C-alpha positions in Angstrom: 40.3 134.8 110.4 37.1 132.8 110.0 37.5 129.0 109.9 36.1 128.5 106.4 36.5 125.3 104.4 38.2 126.0 101.0 36.4 123.5 98.9 35.0 125.4 95.9 37.0 127.5 93.5 36.6 129.6 90.3 39.3 130.7 87.9 39.3 133.9 86.0 41.7 134.4 83.0 42.0 138.1 82.3 43.2 139.6 79.0 41.6 140.6 75.7 44.3 138.5 73.9 42.4 135.5 75.3 38.9 136.5 74.4 39.9 137.3 70.8 41.8 134.1 70.3 45.3 135.5 69.9 46.7 133.7 72.9 45.7 130.2 74.2 44.9 130.0 77.9 46.9 127.2 79.4 46.9 128.6 83.0 43.3 127.9 83.8 43.5 124.2 82.8 46.7 123.7 84.9 45.2 125.4 87.9 41.9 123.6 87.6 43.6 120.2 87.3 45.7 120.8 90.4 42.9 122.1 92.5 40.6 119.2 91.4 43.3 116.8 92.4 43.4 118.3 95.9 39.7 117.8 96.4 38.5 121.3 95.4 35.4 121.6 93.2 36.2 124.0 90.3 32.9 125.5 89.3 33.9 127.8 86.5 36.8 128.8 84.2 36.1 132.3 82.8 38.0 134.3 80.2 37.5 138.0 80.4 38.5 141.0 78.3 40.4 144.0 79.6 37.3 145.8 80.6 37.0 147.1 84.2 33.2 146.6 84.5 33.4 143.0 83.2 36.3 142.0 85.4 34.9 143.6 88.5 31.5 141.9 88.0 33.3 138.6 87.5 35.1 138.9 90.8 31.9 139.9 92.6 30.0 137.0 91.2 32.8 134.5 91.8 33.1 135.5 95.5 29.4 134.8 96.0 29.9 131.2 94.7 33.4 130.1 95.6 35.7 129.9 98.6 38.8 130.6 96.5 39.0 132.8 93.4 42.2 132.6 91.4 42.9 135.0 88.6 45.7 135.2 86.1 46.6 138.2 84.0 46.0 141.9 84.1 48.8 142.7 86.5 51.0 144.6 84.1 51.8 148.3 84.3 49.7 149.6 81.3 46.3 151.2 81.5 44.6 148.1 80.1 45.9 145.9 83.0 42.9 146.2 85.4 43.0 143.3 87.8 44.1 145.3 90.8 41.4 148.0 90.1 38.7 145.3 89.7 39.6 143.5 92.9 39.7 146.8 94.8 36.3 147.7 93.5 34.9 144.2 94.2 35.9 144.3 97.9 35.4 148.1 98.4 39.0 149.0 99.3 41.2 151.8 97.9 44.6 150.8 96.5 47.7 152.6 97.8 51.4 152.4 96.9 53.2 150.1 99.3 56.6 151.5 100.2 58.4 148.2 100.4 57.1 147.1 97.0 58.1 150.4 95.5 61.6 150.1 96.7 61.9 146.6 95.3 60.4 147.6 92.0 62.6 150.6 91.6 65.6 148.5 92.5 64.9 146.1 89.6 65.3 149.0 87.2 68.3 150.6 89.0 70.2 147.3 88.8 69.8 147.3 85.1 70.5 151.1 84.7 67.1 151.6 83.1 65.0 154.7 83.9 61.9 153.8 86.0 58.6 154.4 84.1 56.2 155.9 86.5 53.4 153.8 84.9 55.1 150.8 86.6 54.2 152.3 90.0 50.8 150.6 89.9 52.6 147.3 90.3 53.5 148.4 93.8 49.8 148.8 94.8 48.2 147.0 97.6 44.9 147.2 99.4 44.3 146.8 103.1 43.3 143.1 103.0 46.0 142.1 100.5 49.4 140.6 100.9 52.0 140.8 98.1 53.0 137.5 96.4 56.7 137.7 95.5 57.5 137.4 91.8 61.1 136.3 91.2 60.7 136.3 87.4 59.0 139.6 86.6 57.9 143.0 87.8 54.3 142.1 88.7 53.8 140.9 92.3 50.6 138.9 92.9 47.9 139.6 95.4 46.6 137.4 98.2 43.4 138.9 99.5 41.7 137.7 102.7 38.0 138.3 102.8 36.2 139.0 106.1 34.3 135.7 105.7 37.3 133.6 105.1 37.2 133.6 101.3 40.4 134.1 99.4 41.3 135.9 96.2 44.6 135.0 94.6 45.8 137.2 91.7 48.7 136.0 89.6 50.4 137.3 86.5 49.6 135.8 83.1 53.0 134.6 81.8 53.3 130.9 82.8 57.0 131.3 83.7 55.9 133.8 86.4 52.6 132.2 87.4 53.8 128.6 87.9 56.5 129.2 90.5 54.4 131.8 92.4 51.5 129.3 92.6 53.6 126.3 93.5 56.1 127.9 95.9 54.0 130.6 97.6 50.3 130.3 97.1 49.7 126.5 97.3 51.5 126.0 100.6 49.4 128.8 102.2 46.2 127.4 100.8 47.0 124.0 102.2 47.7 125.6 105.6 44.2 127.0 105.4 42.8 123.5 104.9 42.4 123.5 101.1 40.1 120.8 99.7 38.7 117.6 101.1 40.0 114.1 101.6 39.8 113.0 97.9 40.8 110.0 95.8 41.0 109.7 92.0 41.4 106.8 89.7 41.6 107.1 85.9 41.1 104.0 83.7 42.3 104.2 80.1 40.2 102.4 77.4 40.6 101.4 73.8 38.2 100.0 71.2 35.1 101.5 72.7 33.3 104.9 72.5 31.9 107.1 75.1 28.2 106.2 74.3 28.8 102.5 74.7 30.8 103.1 77.9 27.9 105.1 79.3 25.4 102.3 78.3 27.5 99.6 80.0 28.2 101.6 83.2 24.6 102.8 83.6 23.0 106.3 83.7 22.4 106.2 87.4 26.1 105.8 88.1 27.1 108.6 85.7 24.7 111.0 87.5 25.9 110.2 91.0 27.7 112.9 92.9 30.0 110.8 95.2 31.8 109.0 93.7 31.7 110.9 90.4 32.2 108.8 87.3 33.0 110.8 84.1 34.2 109.9 80.6 36.6 111.9 78.5 37.5 111.3 74.9 41.2 111.9 74.5 43.4 111.8 71.4 44.9 108.4 72.4 42.1 106.8 74.5 38.8 107.2 76.2 39.4 107.8 79.9 37.0 107.0 82.7 37.7 109.2 85.7 36.4 108.0 89.1 36.7 110.5 92.0 35.3 110.6 95.5 35.6 112.6 98.7 35.5 111.1 102.2 32.2 111.0 104.1 31.5 110.5 107.8 31.4 106.7 107.3 33.6 105.9 104.3 37.0 107.0 103.1 37.4 108.4 99.6 39.8 105.5 98.7 37.2 102.9 99.7 34.5 104.7 97.6 36.7 104.8 94.6 37.8 101.2 94.9 34.2 100.0 95.1 33.2 102.0 92.0 36.3 100.9 90.1 35.3 97.3 90.6 31.9 98.0 89.1 33.5 99.8 86.1 36.0 97.0 85.5 33.3 94.4 85.6 31.5 96.3 82.8 34.5 97.3 80.7 37.5 95.2 81.7 38.3 93.9 78.2 38.8 97.5 77.0 41.0 98.8 79.9 44.6 98.9 78.9 46.1 101.1 81.6 45.5 103.6 84.4 46.5 107.2 85.2 48.3 109.2 82.6 50.2 106.2 81.0 50.8 106.6 77.3 50.8 103.8 74.7 54.6 104.1 74.4 55.0 103.9 78.1 52.8 100.9 78.5 54.5 99.0 75.6 58.0 99.9 76.9 57.0 98.6 80.4 56.0 95.2 78.8 59.1 95.0 76.7 61.3 95.7 79.7 59.5 93.1 81.8 60.0 90.5 79.1 63.5 91.8 78.3 62.6 91.9 74.6 63.2 94.4 71.8 60.8 95.6 69.2 61.1 96.1 65.4 58.3 97.9 63.5 57.4 98.2 59.8 54.4 100.3 58.8 53.0 100.5 55.3 51.1 103.5 53.9 50.7 105.0 57.4 53.2 107.9 56.8 54.9 107.2 60.1 51.9 107.2 62.3 53.0 104.3 64.4 56.4 105.8 65.0 54.9 109.1 65.9 52.6 107.4 68.5 55.4 105.4 70.1 57.8 108.4 69.9 60.7 108.3 72.2 58.9 106.4 75.0 59.9 103.0 73.6 63.7 102.8 74.3 63.6 99.1 73.3 62.7 100.0 69.7 65.6 98.5 67.8 64.3 99.2 64.3 61.5 101.0 62.6 60.7 101.5 58.9 57.8 103.4 57.2 57.2 102.4 53.6 54.6 103.5 51.0 54.3 99.9 49.7 55.4 96.5 51.0 58.6 95.1 49.7 58.4 92.5 46.9 57.3 89.1 48.1 56.2 90.4 51.5 52.5 91.2 51.0 51.3 89.5 54.2 51.6 91.3 57.5 52.8 88.2 59.2 55.6 87.8 56.8 56.5 91.5 57.2 56.5 91.1 61.0 58.8 88.1 60.9 61.2 89.6 58.3 61.6 93.0 60.0 62.0 91.2 63.3 65.1 89.7 61.8 66.3 92.9 60.3 65.9 94.6 63.6 69.1 93.0 64.9 67.2 89.8 65.9 64.5 91.7 67.9 62.2 89.3 69.8 59.1 91.2 68.6 58.1 92.3 65.2 55.1 94.6 64.5 53.8 95.1 61.0 50.9 97.4 60.1 49.5 97.9 56.7 46.5 100.2 56.0 44.1 100.7 53.0 41.2 103.1 52.5 37.8 101.4 52.7 34.8 103.5 51.7 35.7 106.5 53.8 37.2 104.5 56.6 40.6 102.8 57.1 41.3 99.1 57.1 44.3 98.0 59.1 46.0 94.6 58.9 48.2 94.2 62.0 50.6 91.3 62.8 52.7 90.8 65.9 55.5 88.2 65.7 57.0 87.0 69.0 59.0 83.9 70.0 55.7 82.1 70.7 54.3 82.7 67.2 52.5 85.2 65.0 49.2 86.9 65.9 47.2 88.7 63.2 44.2 91.0 63.3 42.2 93.0 60.9 40.5 96.2 62.1 38.5 98.9 60.5 38.8 102.3 62.1 36.6 105.4 61.7 37.6 107.9 58.9 40.4 107.9 56.4 43.2 110.3 55.7 45.3 111.7 58.6 42.6 110.8 61.2 42.4 107.3 59.9 46.1 106.8 60.0 46.2 108.0 63.6 43.4 105.6 64.6 45.1 102.8 62.8 48.3 103.4 64.8 46.3 103.3 68.0 44.7 100.0 66.9 48.2 98.6 66.2 49.4 99.7 69.7 46.4 98.0 71.2 47.0 94.7 69.4 50.8 94.8 70.2 50.2 95.6 73.9 47.6 92.8 74.3 49.9 90.3 72.6 52.9 91.2 74.8 50.8 90.7 77.9 49.5 87.4 76.6 53.0 86.2 75.9 54.2 87.4 79.3 
């Protein structure tokens, strides 16, 4: 087998149900994320209909660009499942019925006392360069195909409950044995209160266009992430490259960075409450429960939460609400009060945090009103709360 570095990959998602929008493809994202984390450059994610010519052409093109081609879907027994036929055509090898696979397949039906449909026999096909990938959760074995130049094709079934264990338990260990990826390091910084355009302006265009390390921004539902990734070079480790770039990014954006990795707002707030050994009580006015939905079940130290359409009589000020509900919450050490109002198409949020050291209040105006405005107001409240907890700590 040629000693080929497996550092570039493409992912093909096969099935007309994907291209017409009837089924959402989650496989490609999961595989791309895992491969990227292992130092593999994922060049394309392609969804394809159940058309032999299209799927065959996609395999041929992907094999010209990538070291590893991973496909999901198209391994069923029906005539429109064409992944095996497409791979066979792409590599110029005729499929045959593998006797061991046939015995296994027929045994599945025999154990259930179900007649064996002869159409299922195509699931026992192999080609000369293919090895069957066991499937403990279905009737569709996958294919591992070794190319003469060291490239690899991995064909997996589409249902995630079949694909995931086959990938994790069989495919990935063998890819690693073949030297998958490069020495790679990744750091993700989570930001609040700043948009992608201003982040780009502060970091600098030259850095965002660099290829090692790579700095990229991603607007998420709960934050804007800055992802820094690097691969080792002859003179520098990937970790050293990432650390150097992280220092530059932090110098430009530090006041907006609230966490790293995949930390959620609820997780970050719970960590601070646990560190301080404090409990939290929350009252939100006119938010329709947006703060509670954001914090979810991540905050175990949430002793009390109330969502009201209007403030109670005599408690119009957020600071009074925060203190009052802090007492209602079984003497919680922290009270958070959030009240929102629509302001000309946007949303104004009055936020107060009461702690043993006093009361901190902020007013913020967030983009949009309605459901989007309520969600953004909840994020602003979480930001104010987290900052205050860290200051008190």
